[in-house]
C-alpha positions as a Markdown table, in Angstrom:
| # | Residue | x | y | z |
|---|---|---|---|---|
| 1 | Unk | -35.2 | 7.0 | -24.3 |
| 2 | Unk | -37.3 | 4.1 | -23.0 |
| 3 | Unk | -36.5 | 2.7 | -19.6 |
| 4 | Unk | -36.6 | -0.7 | -21.2 |
| 5 | Unk | -34.2 | 0.2 | -24.0 |
| 6 | Unk | -30.7 | -1.4 | -24.0 |
| 7 | Unk | -29.3 | 1.7 | -22.5 |
| 8 | Unk | -32.3 | 2.6 | -20.3 |
| 9 | Unk | -32.2 | 2.6 | -16.5 |
| 10 | Unk | -34.1 | -0.6 | -16.1 |
| 11 | Unk | -31.9 | -2.5 | -18.5 |
| 12 | Unk | -28.8 | -1.0 | -16.9 |
| 13 | Unk | -29.9 | -2.0 | -13.5 |
| 14 | Unk | -30.6 | -5.6 | -14.8 |
| 15 | Unk | -27.1 | -5.8 | -16.3 |
| 16 | Unk | -25.5 | -4.5 | -13.1 |
| 17 | Unk | -27.3 | -7.2 | -11.1 |
| 18 | Unk | -26.1 | -9.7 | -13.7 |
| 19 | Unk | -22.5 | -8.5 | -13.3 |
| 20 | Unk | -22.6 | -9.0 | -9.5 |
| 21 | Unk | -24.1 | -12.4 | -10.1 |
| 22 | Unk | -21.0 | -13.2 | -12.3 |
| 23 | Unk | -18.8 | -12.0 | -9.5 |
| 24 | Unk | -20.6 | -14.3 | -7.0 |
| 25 | Unk | -20.4 | -17.3 | -9.3 |
| 26 | Unk | -16.7 | -16.8 | -10.0 |
| 27 | Unk | -15.9 | -16.3 | -6.4 |
| 28 | Unk | -17.5 | -19.6 | -5.5 |
| 29 | Unk | -15.5 | -21.2 | -8.3 |
| 30 | Unk | -12.3 | -19.5 | -7.1 |
| 31 | Unk | -12.8 | -20.9 | -3.5 |
| 32 | Unk | -13.3 | -24.4 | -4.8 |
| 33 | Unk | -10.3 | -24.0 | -7.2 |
| 34 | Unk | -7.9 | -23.3 | -4.3 |
| 35 | Unk | -8.2 | -26.9 | -3.2 |
| 36 | Unk | -7.9 | -28.6 | -6.6 |
| 37 | Unk | -5.9 | -26.4 | -9.0 |
| 38 | Unk | -2.2 | -26.1 | -9.7 |
| 39 | Unk | -0.6 | -23.0 | -11.1 |
| 40 | Unk | 0.2 | -23.5 | -14.8 |
| 41 | Unk | 3.6 | -23.7 | -16.3 |
| 42 | Unk | 4.3 | -22.6 | -19.8 |
| 43 | Unk | 2.5 | -25.3 | -21.9 |
| 44 | Unk | 4.2 | -24.8 | -25.3 |
| 45 | Unk | 2.4 | -22.3 | -27.5 |
| 46 | Unk | 4.3 | -19.5 | -29.0 |
| 47 | Unk | 8.0 | -19.4 | -28.2 |
| 48 | Unk | 7.9 | -15.7 | -27.7 |
| 49 | Unk | 5.3 | -16.2 | -25.0 |
| 50 | Unk | 7.6 | -18.5 | -23.1 |
| 51 | Unk | 10.0 | -15.6 | -22.7 |
| 52 | Unk | 7.5 | -13.3 | -21.0 |
| 53 | Unk | 6.4 | -14.3 | -17.5 |
| 54 | Unk | 3.1 | -12.9 | -16.3 |
| 55 | Unk | 2.2 | -12.0 | -12.7 |
| 56 | Unk | -1.6 | -12.0 | -11.9 |
| 57 | Unk | -2.8 | -9.7 | -9.2 |
| 58 | Unk | -6.6 | -9.9 | -8.3 |
| 59 | Unk | -8.8 | -7.2 | -6.8 |
| 60 | Unk | -10.0 | -6.7 | -3.3 |
| 61 | Unk | -11.8 | -9.7 | -1.8 |
| 62 | Unk | -10.5 | -11.8 | -4.7 |
| 63 | Unk | -8.2 | -14.7 | -3.8 |
| 64 | Unk | -5.3 | -15.6 | -6.1 |
| 65 | Unk | -7.4 | -18.3 | -7.7 |
| 66 | Unk | -10.0 | -15.8 | -8.9 |
| 67 | Unk | -7.9 | -15.2 | -12.0 |
| 68 | Unk | -7.1 | -18.9 | -12.6 |
| 69 | Unk | -9.1 | -19.1 | -15.9 |
| 70 | Unk | -7.0 | -16.3 | -17.4 |
| 71 | Unk | -3.9 | -18.0 | -16.0 |
| 72 | Unk | -4.8 | -21.2 | -17.7 |
| 73 | Unk | -5.4 | -19.4 | -21.0 |
| 74 | Unk | -2.1 | -17.6 | -20.8 |
| 75 | Unk | -0.4 | -20.9 | -19.9 |
| 76 | Unk | -1.8 | -22.5 | -23.1 |
| 77 | Unk | -0.1 | -19.8 | -25.1 |
| 78 | Unk | 3.2 | -20.6 | -23.4 |
| 79 | Unk | 3.5 | -18.0 | -20.7 |
| 80 | Unk | 4.8 | -18.9 | -17.2 |
| 81 | Unk | 2.2 | -17.5 | -14.8 |
| 82 | Unk | 2.9 | -16.3 | -11.3 |
| 83 | Unk | 0.5 | -15.6 | -8.4 |
| 84 | Unk | 1.2 | -13.9 | -5.0 |
| 85 | Unk | -0.9 | -16.2 | -2.9 |
| 86 | Unk | 0.2 | -14.4 | 0.3 |
| 87 | Unk | -2.1 | -11.4 | -0.5 |
| 88 | Unk | -4.9 | -13.5 | 0.8 |
| 89 | Unk | -8.2 | -11.7 | 0.3 |
| 90 | Unk | -6.3 | -8.6 | -0.8 |
| 91 | Unk | -7.6 | -6.5 | 2.1 |
| 92 | Unk | -4.1 | -5.3 | 3.1 |
| 93 | Unk | -2.5 | -1.9 | 3.1 |
| 94 | Unk | -1.4 | -0.9 | -0.4 |
| 95 | Unk | 2.2 | -0.3 | 0.4 |
| 96 | Unk | 2.6 | -3.5 | 2.3 |
| 97 | Unk | 0.9 | -5.4 | -0.5 |
| 98 | Unk | 3.3 | -4.0 | -3.1 |
| 99 | Unk | 6.3 | -4.7 | -0.9 |
| 100 | Unk | 5.1 | -8.3 | -0.4 |
| 101 | Unk | 4.7 | -8.8 | -4.1 |
| 102 | Unk | 8.2 | -7.5 | -4.8 |
| 103 | Unk | 9.6 | -9.7 | -2.0 |
| 104 | Unk | 8.0 | -12.9 | -3.3 |
| 105 | Unk | 8.8 | -12.2 | -6.9 |
| 106 | Unk | 12.5 | -11.5 | -6.1 |
| 107 | Unk | 12.7 | -14.6 | -4.0 |
| 108 | Unk | 11.4 | -16.6 | -7.0 |
| 109 | Unk | 13.9 | -14.9 | -9.3 |
| 110 | Unk | 11.2 | -13.4 | -11.5 |
| 111 | Unk | 12.5 | -10.6 | -13.8 |
| 112 | Unk | 11.2 | -9.0 | -17.0 |
| 113 | Unk | 7.6 | -9.9 | -16.1 |
| 114 | Unk | 4.4 | -8.1 | -17.1 |
| 115 | Unk | 1.8 | -7.6 | -14.3 |
| 116 | Unk | -1.8 | -8.2 | -15.2 |
| 117 | Unk | -4.3 | -7.0 | -12.6 |
| 118 | Unk | -8.0 | -6.5 | -11.9 |
| 119 | Unk | -9.4 | -3.6 | -9.9 |
| 120 | Unk | -7.4 | -2.9 | -6.7 |
| 121 | Unk | -4.7 | -5.2 | -8.1 |
| 122 | Unk | -3.9 | -2.5 | -10.6 |
| 123 | Unk | -3.1 | -0.1 | -7.8 |
| 124 | Unk | -0.8 | -2.7 | -6.3 |
| 125 | Unk | 0.8 | -3.2 | -9.7 |
| 126 | Unk | 1.4 | 0.5 | -10.2 |
| 127 | Unk | 3.0 | 0.7 | -6.7 |
| 128 | Unk | 5.2 | -2.3 | -7.6 |
| 129 | Unk | 6.4 | -0.5 | -10.7 |
| 130 | Unk | 7.0 | 2.7 | -8.7 |
| 131 | Unk | 9.2 | 1.1 | -6.0 |
| 132 | Unk | 11.0 | -1.8 | -7.7 |
| 133 | Unk | 14.2 | 0.1 | -8.4 |
| 134 | Unk | 16.5 | -1.0 | -11.1 |
| 135 | Unk | 16.1 | -4.8 | -10.8 |
| 136 | Unk | 13.3 | -4.8 | -13.4 |
| 137 | Unk | 11.1 | -7.4 | -11.7 |
| 138 | Unk | 8.3 | -6.0 | -13.9 |
| 139 | Unk | 8.4 | -4.2 | -17.2 |
| 140 | Unk | 4.8 | -2.9 | -17.2 |
| 141 | Unk | 1.3 | -3.4 | -16.1 |
| 142 | Unk | -2.0 | -4.2 | -17.9 |
| 143 | Unk | -4.8 | -3.2 | -15.5 |
| 144 | Unk | -8.5 | -4.0 | -16.0 |
| 145 | Unk | -11.2 | -1.9 | -14.3 |
| 146 | Unk | -8.7 | -0.2 | -11.9 |
| 147 | Unk | -9.8 | 2.9 | -9.9 |
| 148 | Unk | -6.7 | 4.9 | -10.4 |
| 149 | Unk | -8.6 | 8.0 | -9.5 |
| 150 | Unk | -10.8 | 6.4 | -6.8 |
| 151 | Unk | -14.5 | 5.6 | -7.0 |
| 152 | Unk | -17.5 | 7.8 | -6.6 |
| 153 | Unk | -19.6 | 4.7 | -5.9 |
| 154 | Unk | -21.3 | 5.1 | -2.5 |
| 155 | Unk | -20.0 | 8.6 | -2.1 |
| 156 | Unk | -22.2 | 9.4 | 1.0 |
| 157 | Unk | -20.6 | 6.4 | 2.7 |
| 158 | Unk | -17.0 | 7.4 | 2.1 |
| 159 | Unk | -16.5 | 8.8 | 5.6 |
| 160 | Unk | -18.0 | 5.7 | 7.2 |
| 161 | Unk | -15.5 | 3.4 | 5.3 |
| 162 | Unk | -12.5 | 5.7 | 5.5 |
| 163 | Unk | -10.7 | 3.6 | 8.0 |
| 164 | Unk | -11.7 | 0.3 | 6.4 |
| 165 | Unk | -9.9 | -1.4 | 3.4 |
| 166 | Unk | -12.5 | 0.2 | 1.2 |
| 167 | Unk | -11.3 | 3.6 | 2.2 |
| 168 | Unk | -8.4 | 3.3 | -0.3 |
| 169 | Unk | -10.9 | 3.9 | -3.1 |
| 170 | Unk | -12.2 | 7.3 | -1.8 |
| 171 | Unk | -10.9 | 9.9 | -4.3 |
| 172 | Unk | -9.5 | 11.9 | -1.4 |
| 173 | Unk | -7.5 | 9.1 | 0.2 |
| 174 | Unk | -4.0 | 10.2 | 1.0 |
| 175 | Unk | -2.4 | 6.9 | -0.1 |
| 176 | Unk | -4.3 | 7.0 | -3.4 |
| 177 | Unk | -3.3 | 10.6 | -4.0 |
| 178 | Unk | 0.4 | 9.7 | -3.3 |
| 179 | Unk | 0.2 | 6.9 | -5.8 |
| 180 | Unk | -1.4 | 9.2 | -8.4 |
| 181 | Unk | 1.6 | 11.5 | -8.0 |
| 182 | Unk | 3.9 | 8.7 | -9.2 |
| 183 | Unk | 3.4 | 9.7 | -12.8 |
| 184 | Unk | 6.8 | 8.5 | -14.2 |
| 185 | Unk | 5.6 | 4.8 | -14.4 |
| 186 | Unk | 2.3 | 5.7 | -16.2 |
| 187 | Unk | 3.9 | 5.2 | -19.6 |
| 188 | Unk | 4.4 | 1.6 | -18.7 |
| 189 | Unk | 0.8 | 1.0 | -17.9 |
| 190 | Unk | -2.1 | -0.1 | -20.1 |
| 191 | Unk | -5.5 | 0.7 | -18.5 |
| 192 | Unk | -8.5 | -1.2 | -19.9 |
| 193 | Unk | -11.8 | 0.4 | -19.1 |
| 194 | Unk | -15.1 | -1.6 | -19.4 |
| 195 | Unk | -17.9 | -0.1 | -21.5 |
| 196 | Unk | -19.5 | 0.8 | -18.2 |
| 197 | Unk | -18.5 | 0.0 | -14.6 |
| 198 | Unk | -20.9 | 0.2 | -11.7 |
| 199 | Unk | -18.0 | 0.0 | -9.2 |
| 200 | Unk | -16.0 | 2.8 | -10.9 |
| 201 | Unk | -18.6 | 5.1 | -12.4 |
| 202 | Unk | -16.0 | 7.6 | -13.5 |
| 203 | Unk | -14.0 | 5.1 | -15.4 |
| 204 | Unk | -10.3 | 3.9 | -15.3 |
| 205 | Unk | -8.6 | 6.5 | -17.4 |
| 206 | Unk | -5.0 | 7.1 | -16.3 |
| 207 | Unk | -3.2 | 10.2 | -17.7 |
| 208 | Unk | 0.0 | 9.3 | -19.5 |
| 209 | Unk | -0.9 | 5.6 | -19.8 |
| 210 | Unk | -2.2 | 3.7 | -22.8 |
| 211 | Unk | -6.0 | 3.8 | -22.3 |
| 212 | Unk | -8.2 | 1.3 | -24.0 |
| 213 | Unk | -12.0 | 1.3 | -24.0 |
| 214 | Unk | -13.5 | -2.2 | -23.9 |
| 215 | Unk | -16.7 | -3.3 | -25.5 |
| 216 | Unk | -17.2 | -5.7 | -22.5 |
| 217 | Unk | -19.4 | -4.2 | -19.8 |
| 218 | Unk | -19.4 | -4.4 | -16.0 |
| 219 | Unk | -16.7 | -4.5 | -13.4 |
| 220 | Unk | -16.3 | -8.3 | -13.3 |
| 221 | Unk | -17.4 | -9.7 | -16.7 |
| 222 | Unk | -14.4 | -8.4 | -18.6 |
| 223 | Unk | -12.2 | -10.8 | -16.7 |
| 224 | Unk | -14.2 | -13.7 | -18.1 |
| 225 | Unk | -14.3 | -12.4 | -21.7 |
| 226 | Unk | -11.8 | -14.1 | -24.0 |
| 227 | Unk | -11.9 | -11.1 | -26.3 |
| 228 | Unk | -10.6 | -9.1 | -23.4 |
| 229 | Unk | -8.0 | -11.8 | -22.8 |
| 230 | Unk | -6.8 | -11.3 | -26.3 |
| 231 | Unk | -6.4 | -7.6 | -25.8 |
| 232 | Unk | -4.5 | -8.3 | -22.5 |
| 233 | Unk | -2.2 | -10.7 | -24.3 |
| 234 | Unk | -1.5 | -8.2 | -27.1 |
| 235 | Unk | -0.5 | -5.5 | -24.6 |
| 236 | Unk | 1.6 | -7.9 | -22.5 |
| 237 | Unk | 3.8 | -8.5 | -25.5 |
| 238 | Unk | 3.8 | -4.8 | -26.4 |
| 239 | Unk | 5.0 | -3.9 | -22.9 |
| 240 | Unk | 7.6 | -6.7 | -22.9 |
| 241 | Unk | 8.9 | -5.6 | -26.2 |
């Protein structure tokens, strides 16, 4: 295989750099959006969409506004979209973050929602499903590029970051292992795995969940791919049904 072929190492390195560039561009847009963007309400669209609220949970170092383009698209289809702005940069403890999400959504009277999450947001979403009890705030979770089994990226550095927010993603992390043991909710989760993911080299497969392999590559680009949004939308309704 040539190093310059589409699947060669040089090509792969170029695409990984491009994916990080997408992340940087979208982060800049997200920061600007916080000052000039309002959360969408259902804007018509399909009547069935208006009956299914969607809660968006971004990944680590992603503010709520990072997923605003997807929110706008879902709003045009008629969904009411909720954010949990209090997560800030999403650097907090997993359990605290899940409890905060539940507190905010209960205070807003949200029930029968479907969670849609990116990366770490999927771990928070699974924790929400595991601890929500019988009030059915959320019916399920569609997670994109979520490290349910941790990440082997930067494995030599795992000990150095063990006590930082990044330590959660170490495959041996106790909090992550405990969440992995919560298998009862996996049937209510759809895990969408990019064609390749430089942040989660081992993929996003979750045993007992509905696992979908995407054509879209990279850790960040799938969240800007309308074809992926269509897949998310399809599974939102499947989970709500």
